C-alpha atoms as a printed R data frame, in Angstrom:
    type eleno elety resid chain resno       x       y       z
1   ATOM     1    CA   MET     A     1   4.267 -19.665   1.658
2   ATOM     2    CA   SER     A     2   2.402 -16.455   0.858
3   ATOM     3    CA   PHE     A     3   4.289 -13.161   0.925
4   ATOM     4    CA   LEU     A     4   1.329 -10.997   1.990
5   ATOM     5    CA   ARG     A     5  -1.334 -12.622   4.148
6   ATOM     6    CA   LEU     A     6  -4.601 -11.218   5.441
7   ATOM     7    CA   ASP     A     7  -5.837 -13.422   8.262
8   ATOM     8    CA   GLY     A     8  -9.464 -12.968   9.352
9   ATOM     9    CA   LEU     A     9  -9.409  -9.230   8.691
10  ATOM    10    CA   VAL     A    10 -12.430  -7.333  10.059
11  ATOM    11    CA   LYS     A    11 -13.135  -3.602  10.224
12  ATOM    12    CA   LYS     A    12 -16.139  -2.121  11.996
13  ATOM    13    CA   PHE     A    13 -17.093   1.531  12.254
14  ATOM    14    CA   GLY     A    14 -19.549   1.550  15.143
15  ATOM    15    CA   ASP     A    15 -22.376  -0.809  14.197
16  ATOM    16    CA   PHE     A    16 -21.346  -0.849  10.527
17  ATOM    17    CA   THR     A    17 -19.097  -3.659   9.313
18  ATOM    18    CA   ALA     A    18 -17.034  -2.386   6.371
19  ATOM    19    CA   VAL     A    19 -14.868  -5.498   6.006
20  ATOM    20    CA   GLU     A    20 -16.050  -8.880   7.205
21  ATOM    21    CA   ARG     A    21 -13.457 -11.581   7.869
22  ATOM    22    CA   ILE     A    22 -11.219 -11.487   4.830
23  ATOM    23    CA   ASP     A    23  -8.643 -14.216   4.327
24  ATOM    24    CA   LEU     A    24  -6.294 -13.641   1.399
25  ATOM    25    CA   ASP     A    25  -2.873 -15.036   0.482
26  ATOM    26    CA   VAL     A    26  -0.748 -13.132  -2.045
27  ATOM    27    CA   GLU     A    27   2.399 -14.685  -3.483
28  ATOM    28    CA   LYS     A    28   5.659 -12.783  -3.874
29  ATOM    29    CA   GLY     A    29   5.639 -10.850  -7.155
30  ATOM    30    CA   GLU     A    30   1.909 -11.374  -7.696
31  ATOM    31    CA   PHE     A    31  -0.399  -8.623  -8.973
32  ATOM    32    CA   ILE     A    32  -3.845  -8.801  -7.345
33  ATOM    33    CA   SER     A    33  -6.767  -6.422  -7.796
34  ATOM    34    CA   LEU     A    34  -9.369  -5.737  -5.126
35  ATOM    35    CA   LEU     A    35 -12.359  -5.181  -7.378
36  ATOM    36    CA   GLY     A    36 -15.854  -4.118  -6.467
37  ATOM    37    CA   PRO     A    37 -18.448  -1.331  -6.401
38  ATOM    38    CA   SER     A    38 -18.282   1.700  -4.121
39  ATOM    39    CA   GLY     A    39 -18.790   0.778  -0.495
40  ATOM    40    CA   CYS     A    40 -17.735  -2.868  -0.839
41  ATOM    41    CA   GLY     A    41 -14.736  -2.492   1.510
42  ATOM    42    CA   LYS     A    42 -11.864  -2.610  -0.972
43  ATOM    43    CA   THR     A    43 -10.328   0.773  -0.048
44  ATOM    44    CA   THR     A    44 -10.720   0.058   3.674
45  ATOM    45    CA   THR     A    45  -8.887  -3.231   3.131
46  ATOM    46    CA   LEU     A    46  -6.062  -1.423   1.324
47  ATOM    47    CA   GLN     A    47  -5.864   1.171   4.096
48  ATOM    48    CA   MET     A    48  -5.525  -1.598   6.690
49  ATOM    49    CA   ILE     A    49  -2.665  -3.131   4.690
50  ATOM    50    CA   ALA     A    50  -1.051   0.317   4.509
51  ATOM    51    CA   GLY     A    51  -1.504   0.882   8.239
52  ATOM    52    CA   PHE     A    52  -3.728   3.939   7.883
53  ATOM    53    CA   VAL     A    53  -6.695   2.100   9.428
54  ATOM    54    CA   ASP     A    54  -6.453  -0.323  12.366
55  ATOM    55    CA   PRO     A    55  -8.292  -3.652  11.955
56  ATOM    56    CA   THR     A    56 -11.029  -4.440  14.446
57  ATOM    57    CA   GLU     A    57 -10.002  -8.093  14.237
58  ATOM    58    CA   GLY     A    58  -7.473 -10.145  12.326
59  ATOM    59    CA   ARG     A    59  -3.812  -9.844  11.406
60  ATOM    60    CA   ILE     A    60  -1.660  -8.748   8.464
61  ATOM    61    CA   PHE     A    61   1.591 -10.493   7.602
62  ATOM    62    CA   ILE     A    62   4.263  -9.293   5.166
63  ATOM    63    CA   ASN     A    63   7.069 -11.741   4.440
64  ATOM    64    CA   ASP     A    64   5.930 -13.785   7.464
65  ATOM    65    CA   VAL     A    65   6.207 -10.773   9.807
66  ATOM    66    CA   ASP     A    66   3.109  -9.614  11.690
67  ATOM    67    CA   VAL     A    67   2.759  -5.908  10.794
68  ATOM    68    CA   THR     A    68  -0.783  -5.429  12.109
69  ATOM    69    CA   ARG     A    69   0.308  -2.858  14.705
70  ATOM    70    CA   VAL     A    70   3.406  -1.584  12.893
71  ATOM    71    CA   LYS     A    71   3.398   2.101  11.877
72  ATOM    72    CA   PRO     A    72   2.809   2.807   8.165
73  ATOM    73    CA   SER     A    73   6.281   4.327   7.780
74  ATOM    74    CA   LYS     A    74   7.874   1.094   9.061
75  ATOM    75    CA   ARG     A    75   6.069  -1.321   6.713
76  ATOM    76    CA   ASN     A    76   8.232  -0.605   3.638
77  ATOM    77    CA   LEU     A    77   5.269  -0.073   1.359
78  ATOM    78    CA   GLY     A    78   5.032   1.973  -1.811
79  ATOM    79    CA   ILE     A    79   1.690   3.734  -2.211
80  ATOM    80    CA   VAL     A    80   0.210   5.500  -5.246
81  ATOM    81    CA   PHE     A    81  -2.992   7.453  -4.698
82  ATOM    82    CA   GLN     A    82  -5.720   8.526  -7.093
83  ATOM    83    CA   SER     A    83  -4.748  12.176  -6.539
84  ATOM    84    CA   TYR     A    84  -0.993  11.520  -7.159
85  ATOM    85    CA   ALA     A    85  -0.209  13.685  -4.055
86  ATOM    86    CA   LEU     A    86   2.876  15.265  -5.648
87  ATOM    87    CA   PHE     A    87   4.742  18.191  -4.096
88  ATOM    88    CA   HIS     A    88   4.157  20.953  -6.648
89  ATOM    89    CA   HIS     A    89   6.991  23.160  -5.355
90  ATOM    90    CA   MET     A    90   9.493  20.350  -6.019
91  ATOM    91    CA   THR     A    91  10.973  19.151  -9.282
92  ATOM    92    CA   VAL     A    92  10.263  15.678 -10.600
93  ATOM    93    CA   ALA     A    93  13.624  14.442  -9.310
94  ATOM    94    CA   ASP     A    94  13.052  15.964  -5.875
95  ATOM    95    CA   ASN     A    95   9.591  14.411  -5.660
96  ATOM    96    CA   VAL     A    96  11.009  10.993  -6.433
97  ATOM    97    CA   ALA     A    97  13.916  11.455  -4.024
98  ATOM    98    CA   PHE     A    98  11.705  12.518  -1.107
99  ATOM    99    CA   GLY     A    99  11.175   9.037   0.348
100 ATOM   100    CA   LEU     A   100  14.875   8.277   0.109
101 ATOM   101    CA   GLU     A   101  15.717  11.477   1.992
102 ATOM   102    CA   MET     A   102  13.312  10.480   4.756
103 ATOM   103    CA   ARG     A   103  15.217   7.174   4.991
104 ATOM   104    CA   ASN     A   104  18.568   9.006   5.178
105 ATOM   105    CA   ILE     A   105  19.903   7.381   2.020
106 ATOM   106    CA   PRO     A   106  23.296   8.952   1.096
107 ATOM   107    CA   LYS     A   107  23.083  11.533  -1.702
108 ATOM   108    CA   GLN     A   108  25.184   9.625  -4.221
109 ATOM   109    CA   GLU     A   109  23.057   6.477  -3.881
110 ATOM   110    CA   ARG     A   110  19.913   8.599  -3.776
111 ATOM   111    CA   ASP     A   111  20.736  10.341  -7.046
112 ATOM   112    CA   GLU     A   112  21.555   7.039  -8.755
113 ATOM   113    CA   ARG     A   113  18.309   5.394  -7.632
114 ATOM   114    CA   VAL     A   114  16.277   8.415  -8.744
115 ATOM   115    CA   ARG     A   115  17.967   8.333 -12.134
116 ATOM   116    CA   GLU     A   116  17.354   4.603 -12.572
117 ATOM   117    CA   THR     A   117  13.711   4.873 -11.520
118 ATOM   118    CA   LEU     A   118  12.978   7.827 -13.799
119 ATOM   119    CA   GLU     A   119  14.470   5.864 -16.684
120 ATOM   120    CA   LEU     A   120  12.205   2.947 -15.757
121 ATOM   121    CA   VAL     A   121   9.083   5.136 -16.094
122 ATOM   122    CA   HIS     A   122  10.480   6.980 -19.160
123 ATOM   123    CA   LEU     A   123  10.780  10.362 -17.423
124 ATOM   124    CA   ASP     A   124  14.555  10.753 -17.273
125 ATOM   125    CA   GLN     A   125  14.320  13.748 -19.629
126 ATOM   126    CA   PHE     A   126  11.847  15.493 -17.297
127 ATOM   127    CA   SER     A   127  13.767  15.359 -14.006
128 ATOM   128    CA   HIS     A   128  14.083  19.150 -13.688
129 ATOM   129    CA   ARG     A   129  10.474  19.962 -14.533
130 ATOM   130    CA   TYR     A   130   7.740  20.697 -12.028
131 ATOM   131    CA   PRO     A   131   4.474  18.714 -11.792
132 ATOM   132    CA   ARG     A   132   2.476  21.606 -13.263
133 ATOM   133    CA   GLU     A   133   4.565  21.301 -16.441
134 ATOM   134    CA   LEU     A   134   3.578  17.652 -16.956
135 ATOM   135    CA   SER     A   135   0.532  15.913 -18.403
136 ATOM   136    CA   GLY     A   136  -1.720  13.776 -16.223
137 ATOM   137    CA   GLY     A   137  -0.079  10.593 -17.437
138 ATOM   138    CA   GLN     A   138   3.380  11.979 -16.733
139 ATOM   139    CA   GLN     A   139   2.347  13.067 -13.235
140 ATOM   140    CA   GLN     A   140   1.091   9.547 -12.592
141 ATOM   141    CA   ARG     A   141   4.474   8.173 -13.640
142 ATOM   142    CA   VAL     A   142   6.174  10.506 -11.157
143 ATOM   143    CA   ALA     A   143   3.905   9.189  -8.397
144 ATOM   144    CA   LEU     A   144   4.719   5.647  -9.426
145 ATOM   145    CA   ALA     A   145   8.463   6.370  -9.525
146 ATOM   146    CA   ARG     A   146   8.292   7.899  -6.041
147 ATOM   147    CA   ALA     A   147   6.616   4.722  -4.753
148 ATOM   148    CA   LEU     A   148   9.075   2.371  -6.490
149 ATOM   149    CA   VAL     A   149  12.331   4.174  -5.742
150 ATOM   150    CA   ILE     A   150  12.250   3.084  -2.084
151 ATOM   151    CA   ARG     A   151  12.181  -0.545  -3.284
152 ATOM   152    CA   PRO     A   152   9.031  -1.471  -1.392
153 ATOM   153    CA   GLU     A   153   8.140  -4.994  -0.394
154 ATOM   154    CA   VAL     A   154   4.544  -4.340  -1.441
155 ATOM   155    CA   LEU     A   155   3.175  -1.733  -3.864
156 ATOM   156    CA   LEU     A   156  -0.340  -0.444  -3.085
157 ATOM   157    CA   LEU     A   157  -2.298   1.283  -5.852
158 ATOM   158    CA   ASP     A   158  -5.502   3.112  -4.891
159 ATOM   159    CA   GLU     A   159  -7.453   3.791  -8.132
160 ATOM   160    CA   PRO     A   160  -4.283   5.355  -9.591
161 ATOM   161    CA   LEU     A   161  -5.506   5.666 -13.186
162 ATOM   162    CA   SER     A   162  -9.086   6.849 -12.685
163 ATOM   163    CA   ALA     A   163  -8.334  10.521 -13.430
164 ATOM   164    CA   LEU     A   164  -6.724   9.814 -16.795
165 ATOM   165    CA   ASP     A   165  -8.316   9.976 -20.243
166 ATOM   166    CA   ALA     A   166  -9.362   6.613 -21.699
167 ATOM   167    CA   LYS     A   167  -6.482   6.258 -24.190
168 ATOM   168    CA   ILE     A   168  -3.812   7.401 -21.708
169 ATOM   169    CA   ARG     A   169  -5.331   5.123 -19.091
170 ATOM   170    CA   GLU     A   170  -5.084   2.142 -21.411
171 ATOM   171    CA   ASP     A   171  -1.458   2.951 -22.221
172 ATOM   172    CA   MET     A   172  -0.650   3.334 -18.521
173 ATOM   173    CA   GLN     A   173  -2.233  -0.023 -17.723
174 ATOM   174    CA   ILE     A   174   0.133  -1.704 -20.165
175 ATOM   175    CA   GLU     A   175   3.138   0.273 -18.950
176 ATOM   176    CA   LEU     A   176   2.418  -0.215 -15.257
177 ATOM   177    CA   ARG     A   177   1.975  -3.943 -15.701
178 ATOM   178    CA   ALA     A   178   5.241  -4.178 -17.664
179 ATOM   179    CA   ILE     A   179   7.111  -2.300 -14.919
180 ATOM   180    CA   GLN     A   180   5.598  -4.486 -12.211
181 ATOM   181    CA   ARG     A   181   6.627  -7.651 -14.046
182 ATOM   182    CA   LYS     A   182  10.140  -6.345 -14.611
183 ATOM   183    CA   LEU     A   183  10.651  -5.484 -10.941
184 ATOM   184    CA   GLY     A   184   8.677  -8.417  -9.526
185 ATOM   185    CA   THR     A   185   7.068  -6.209  -6.885
186 ATOM   186    CA   THR     A   186   4.104  -7.705  -5.036
187 ATOM   187    CA   THR     A   187   1.243  -5.383  -5.968
188 ATOM   188    CA   ILE     A   188  -2.304  -4.744  -4.728
189 ATOM   189    CA   LEU     A   189  -4.572  -2.574  -6.892
190 ATOM   190    CA   VAL     A   190  -7.908  -1.159  -5.752
191 ATOM   191    CA   THR     A   191 -10.276  -0.479  -8.636
192 ATOM   192    CA   HIS     A   192 -13.961  -0.494  -9.553
193 ATOM   193    CA   ASP     A   193 -13.086  -0.882 -13.251
194 ATOM   194    CA   GLN     A   194 -13.583  -4.494 -14.346
195 ATOM   195    CA   SER     A   195 -11.631  -4.183 -17.593
196 ATOM   196    CA   GLU     A   196  -8.702  -2.593 -15.762
197 ATOM   197    CA   ALA     A   197  -8.589  -5.382 -13.191
198 ATOM   198    CA   MET     A   198  -8.792  -8.106 -15.826
199 ATOM   199    CA   ALA     A   199  -6.148  -6.478 -18.027
200 ATOM   200    CA   MET     A   200  -3.557  -6.030 -15.284
201 ATOM   201    CA   SER     A   201  -4.009  -8.733 -12.669
202 ATOM   202    CA   ASP     A   202  -2.675 -12.214 -12.058
203 ATOM   203    CA   ARG     A   203  -5.750 -12.718  -9.877
204 ATOM   204    CA   ILE     A   204  -8.860 -10.726  -9.071
205 ATOM   205    CA   ALA     A   205 -10.418 -10.545  -5.613
206 ATOM   206    CA   VAL     A   206 -14.032  -9.537  -6.229
207 ATOM   207    CA   MET     A   207 -15.523  -7.885  -3.148
208 ATOM   208    CA   HIS     A   208 -19.194  -7.516  -2.246
209 ATOM   209    CA   GLU     A   209 -20.613  -6.031   0.943
210 ATOM   210    CA   GLY     A   210 -17.339  -6.359   2.825
211 ATOM   211    CA   ARG     A   211 -16.680  -9.966   1.815
212 ATOM   212    CA   LEU     A   212 -14.608 -11.716  -0.822
213 ATOM   213    CA   ALA     A   213 -17.111 -13.053  -3.343
214 ATOM   214    CA   GLN     A   214 -14.493 -14.770  -5.500
215 ATOM   215    CA   VAL     A   215 -10.699 -14.838  -5.802
216 ATOM   216    CA   ASP     A   216  -9.549 -16.207  -9.126
217 ATOM   217    CA   ARG     A   217  -7.603 -15.603 -12.306
218 ATOM   218    CA   PRO     A   218  -9.366 -13.079 -14.567
219 ATOM   219    CA   TYR     A   219 -10.399 -15.647 -17.182
220 ATOM   220    CA   GLU     A   220 -11.744 -18.067 -14.587
221 ATOM   221    CA   ALA     A   221 -13.660 -15.361 -12.705
222 ATOM   222    CA   TYR     A   222 -15.253 -14.144 -15.935
223 ATOM   223    CA   GLU     A   223 -16.036 -17.546 -17.439
224 ATOM   224    CA   ARG     A   224 -16.893 -19.363 -14.184
225 ATOM   225    CA   PRO     A   225 -18.329 -16.807 -11.758
226 ATOM   226    CA   SER     A   226 -19.139 -18.075  -8.278
227 ATOM   227    CA   ASP     A   227 -22.479 -16.321  -7.907
228 ATOM   228    CA   SER     A   228 -24.933 -13.960  -9.570
229 ATOM   229    CA   PHE     A   229 -23.181 -10.849  -8.207
230 ATOM   230    CA   VAL     A   230 -19.842 -11.771  -9.805
231 ATOM   231    CA   THR     A   231 -21.642 -12.728 -13.020
232 ATOM   232    CA   LYS     A   232 -23.275  -9.317 -13.314
233 ATOM   233    CA   PHE     A   233 -20.341  -7.274 -12.024
234 ATOM   234    CA   LEU     A   234 -17.689  -8.780 -14.317
235 ATOM   235    CA   GLY     A   235 -18.937  -7.622 -17.673
236 ATOM   236    CA   LYS     A   236 -22.506  -7.999 -18.897
237 ATOM   237    CA   SER     A   237 -24.605 -11.124 -18.823
238 ATOM   238    CA   ASN     A   238 -28.089 -12.156 -19.903
239 ATOM   239    CA   MET     A   239 -29.475 -13.724 -16.723
240 ATOM   240    CA   PHE     A   240 -32.843 -15.365 -16.187
241 ATOM   241    CA   ASP     A   241 -34.616 -17.338 -13.478
242 ATOM   242    CA   GLY     A   242 -35.153 -20.986 -14.329
243 ATOM   243    CA   THR     A   243 -36.290 -24.321 -12.943
244 ATOM   244    CA   GLY     A   244 -34.308 -27.513 -13.311
245 ATOM   245    CA   LYS     A   245 -35.699 -30.378 -15.414
246 ATOM   246    CA   GLY     A   246 -33.001 -32.937 -14.633
247 ATOM   247    CA   SER     A   247 -29.926 -34.195 -16.511
248 ATOM   248    CA   SER     A   248 -29.259 -36.796 -19.162
249 ATOM   249    CA   ASP     A   249 -26.256 -37.778 -21.329
250 ATOM   250    CA   GLY     A   250 -24.062 -34.986 -19.932
251 ATOM   251    CA   LEU     A   251 -26.635 -32.263 -20.492
252 ATOM   252    CA   GLY     A   252 -28.657 -30.514 -17.813
253 ATOM   253    CA   ALA     A   253 -32.001 -28.997 -18.804
254 ATOM   254    CA   ILE     A   254 -33.529 -25.825 -17.369
255 ATOM   255    CA   ASP     A   255 -36.920 -24.363 -18.137
256 ATOM   256    CA   VAL     A   256 -37.033 -20.575 -18.433
257 ATOM   257    CA   ALA     A   257 -40.626 -19.469 -19.030
258 ATOM   258    CA   GLY     A   258 -41.145 -22.226 -21.588
259 ATOM   259    CA   VAL     A   259 -37.730 -21.940 -23.262
260 ATOM   260    CA   GLU     A   260 -35.325 -24.820 -22.639
261 ATOM   261    CA   PHE     A   261 -31.721 -23.973 -21.776
262 ATOM   262    CA   LEU     A   262 -29.254 -26.859 -21.993
263 ATOM   263    CA   VAL     A   263 -25.995 -26.783 -20.064
264 ATOM   264    CA   ARG     A   264 -23.006 -29.079 -20.551
265 ATOM   265    CA   ASP     A   265 -21.564 -31.252 -17.747
266 ATOM   266    CA   VAL     A   266 -23.695 -29.846 -14.926
267 ATOM   267    CA   ASP     A   267 -26.074 -32.044 -12.953
268 ATOM   268    CA   ILE     A   268 -29.412 -30.271 -12.631
269 ATOM   269    CA   GLU     A   269 -31.927 -31.540 -10.105
270 ATOM   270    CA   ASN     A   270 -35.519 -31.664 -11.210
271 ATOM   271    CA   GLY     A   271 -37.329 -28.669  -9.695
272 ATOM   272    CA   ALA     A   272 -34.146 -26.868  -8.610
273 ATOM   273    CA   LEU     A   273 -34.447 -23.070  -8.612
274 ATOM   274    CA   VAL     A   274 -31.510 -21.603 -10.538
275 ATOM   275    CA   HIS     A   275 -30.211 -18.606 -12.449
276 ATOM   276    CA   VAL     A   276 -29.019 -19.216 -15.996
277 ATOM   277    CA   SER     A   277 -26.771 -16.777 -17.802
278 ATOM   278    CA   VAL     A   278 -25.200 -16.364 -21.232
279 ATOM   279    CA   ARG     A   279 -22.617 -13.681 -21.982
280 ATOM   280    CA   PRO     A   280 -23.562 -11.286 -24.835
281 ATOM   281    CA   GLU     A   281 -20.509 -12.220 -26.921
282 ATOM   282    CA   LYS     A   282 -21.419 -15.925 -26.737
283 ATOM   283    CA   ILE     A   283 -24.721 -15.422 -28.575
284 ATOM   284    CA   ARG     A   284 -24.961 -15.736 -32.374
285 ATOM   285    CA   LEU     A   285 -27.500 -13.923 -34.523
286 ATOM   286    CA   ILE     A   286 -28.982 -16.249 -37.144
287 ATOM   287    CA   GLU     A   287 -32.049 -16.537 -39.341
288 ATOM   288    CA   ALA     A   288 -35.374 -16.248 -37.509
289 ATOM   289    CA   GLY     A   289 -36.902 -19.603 -36.636
290 ATOM   290    CA   LYS     A   290 -33.556 -21.435 -36.588
291 ATOM   291    CA   GLY     A   291 -32.250 -20.426 -33.166
292 ATOM   292    CA   ARG     A   292 -33.212 -21.199 -29.594
293 ATOM   293    CA   ILE     A   293 -35.457 -18.141 -29.438
294 ATOM   294    CA   ASP     A   294 -36.518 -15.349 -31.814
295 ATOM   295    CA   GLY     A   295 -36.439 -11.659 -31.075
296 ATOM   296    CA   THR     A   296 -36.649  -8.209 -32.589
297 ATOM   297    CA   VAL     A   297 -33.693  -5.833 -32.785
298 ATOM   298    CA   THR     A   298 -34.682  -2.764 -30.771
299 ATOM   299    CA   ALA     A   299 -31.286  -1.018 -30.654
300 ATOM   300    CA   GLN     A   300 -27.848  -1.281 -32.231
301 ATOM   301    CA   ILE     A   301 -24.670   0.562 -31.280
302 ATOM   302    CA   PHE     A   302 -21.462   0.663 -33.336
303 ATOM   303    CA   LEU     A   303 -18.256   0.709 -31.241
304 ATOM   304    CA   GLY     A   304 -15.701   0.410 -34.014
305 ATOM   305    CA   ASP     A   305 -14.405  -3.095 -33.342
306 ATOM   306    CA   GLN     A   306 -17.819  -4.477 -32.423
307 ATOM   307    CA   TRP     A   307 -21.576  -4.088 -32.647
308 ATOM   308    CA   VAL     A   308 -23.827  -4.110 -29.592
309 ATOM   309    CA   PHE     A   309 -27.459  -5.138 -30.078
310 ATOM   310    CA   GLN     A   310 -30.470  -5.226 -27.810
311 ATOM   311    CA   ILE     A   311 -32.938  -7.918 -28.821
312 ATOM   312    CA   GLU     A   312 -36.439  -8.039 -27.361
313 ATOM   313    CA   THR     A   313 -37.718 -11.619 -26.882
314 ATOM   314    CA   SER     A   314 -40.482 -13.466 -25.045
315 ATOM   315    CA   LEU     A   315 -38.069 -13.771 -22.086
316 ATOM   316    CA   GLY     A   316 -37.232 -10.073 -22.093
317 ATOM   317    CA   ALA     A   317 -34.273  -8.167 -23.499
318 ATOM   318    CA   PHE     A   318 -31.070  -9.897 -24.593
319 ATOM   319    CA   ASP     A   319 -27.784  -8.038 -25.017
320 ATOM   320    CA   VAL     A   320 -25.744  -9.405 -27.936
321 ATOM   321    CA   VAL     A   321 -22.215  -8.409 -28.979
322 ATOM   322    CA   THR     A   322 -20.739  -9.301 -32.377
323 ATOM   323    CA   GLN     A   323 -17.344  -8.473 -33.852
324 ATOM   324    CA   ASN     A   324 -17.163  -5.964 -36.691
325 ATOM   325    CA   THR     A   325 -16.090  -8.082 -39.653
326 ATOM   326    CA   GLY     A   326 -17.079  -5.482 -42.224
327 ATOM   327    CA   GLY     A   327 -20.142  -7.396 -43.358
328 ATOM   328    CA   HIS     A   328 -23.793  -6.372 -43.383
329 ATOM   329    CA   GLN     A   329 -25.415  -5.931 -39.976
330 ATOM   330    CA   VAL     A   330 -29.078  -6.417 -39.168
331 ATOM   331    CA   GLY     A   331 -31.020  -3.215 -38.624
332 ATOM   332    CA   GLU     A   332 -33.468  -2.119 -35.969
333 ATOM   333    CA   GLY     A   333 -36.879  -3.742 -36.324
334 ATOM   334    CA   THR     A   334 -35.455  -6.932 -37.873
335 ATOM   335    CA   THR     A   335 -36.595 -10.281 -36.479
336 ATOM   336    CA   VAL     A   336 -33.644 -12.586 -35.829
337 ATOM   337    CA   GLY     A   337 -32.886 -15.918 -34.216
338 ATOM   338    CA   LEU     A   338 -30.615 -16.156 -31.178
339 ATOM   339    CA   ASP     A   339 -28.445 -19.223 -30.756
340 ATOM   340    CA   TRP     A   340 -25.832 -20.386 -28.251
341 ATOM   341    CA   SER     A   341 -24.190 -23.660 -27.290
342 ATOM   342    CA   PRO     A   342 -24.712 -25.578 -24.003
343 ATOM   343    CA   GLU     A   343 -21.036 -24.965 -23.192
344 ATOM   344    CA   GLU     A   344 -21.727 -21.218 -22.989
345 ATOM   345    CA   VAL     A   345 -24.543 -21.449 -20.430
346 ATOM   346    CA   ARG     A   346 -23.694 -20.854 -16.763
347 ATOM   347    CA   VAL     A   347 -25.906 -22.046 -13.907
348 ATOM   348    CA   LEU     A   348 -26.042 -20.592 -10.399
349 ATOM   349    CA   ALA     A   349 -28.210 -21.462  -7.429
350 ATOM   350    CA   ARG     A   350 -31.130 -19.098  -6.891
351 ATOM   351    CA   ALA     A   351 -31.911 -17.951  -3.375
352 ATOM   352    CA   VAL     A   352 -35.470 -18.565  -2.247
353 ATOM   353    CA   ALA     A   353 -37.224 -15.445  -0.973
354 ATOM   354    CA   LYS     A   354 -38.227 -15.758   2.681
């Protein structure tokens, strides 16, 4: 049985539907990210779980208890905001202890729980400092400690790392995930950052226009997207319109402006209108004339661990990513062949314009 359950959740603001009938089951101890672009409904969904926004329809269950109309303070939730929302006139220890004071926890137990939680987030040496004396990453740890010290049933994270520098953010992702696994706290993260969601989550709930587009493990969502939106939102993809040519011997064939794309173990109806996509890292650069299509390198970007190329072809531009192995890389203006295997091609139905 799921620990957190969203049952037919709907939120309307006047004539605008921000969240449209979301059903989601979250297991105890699971880490799930609500991922999507601005305006997709992910923050509104989190706010309904928190109790800050009342659903128009639907119910919310925590540990099999209907909390849909329960006050936020009675839901036993830990919440970490993007802004941290620390009390700057209080020390680190006092900030962390605040929620325990509001729950009338005895001082001796309160002090012990604050000490244990600050040790957990590696801030036990900073208990007497004030937020202004801490770095951004340290302030975020204080906010996290304040949320965890009350021992919440569910931890809600609203873009908590977005204000941090890239390197600190990456370190905090690893640390936050390690803490969550150690405590086993059921956690919901709201983020628009695909890499963050994939790095931290047990499952990703990709949202689009108020709906759940796909709920899956990160690898499955990336490798087997449910539609063209998920394909394009989770990383980059080279996507083209094609027409089915039928299937034979385990291979489906698709015509894309005269170029044949083969796909493994997918039945393709003759004449079917589809999208085909190939991820940039799945494409190999080889000698011109020996690939599935030739193209000219129009741009190359060095990112340290990898090279990013843009290749202009008869089908349009391809993005290609190769690992930096220290060898010679092709330069701009070079004609190259592009090759990929049928296993790397993804096929999605294409909507017909009305």
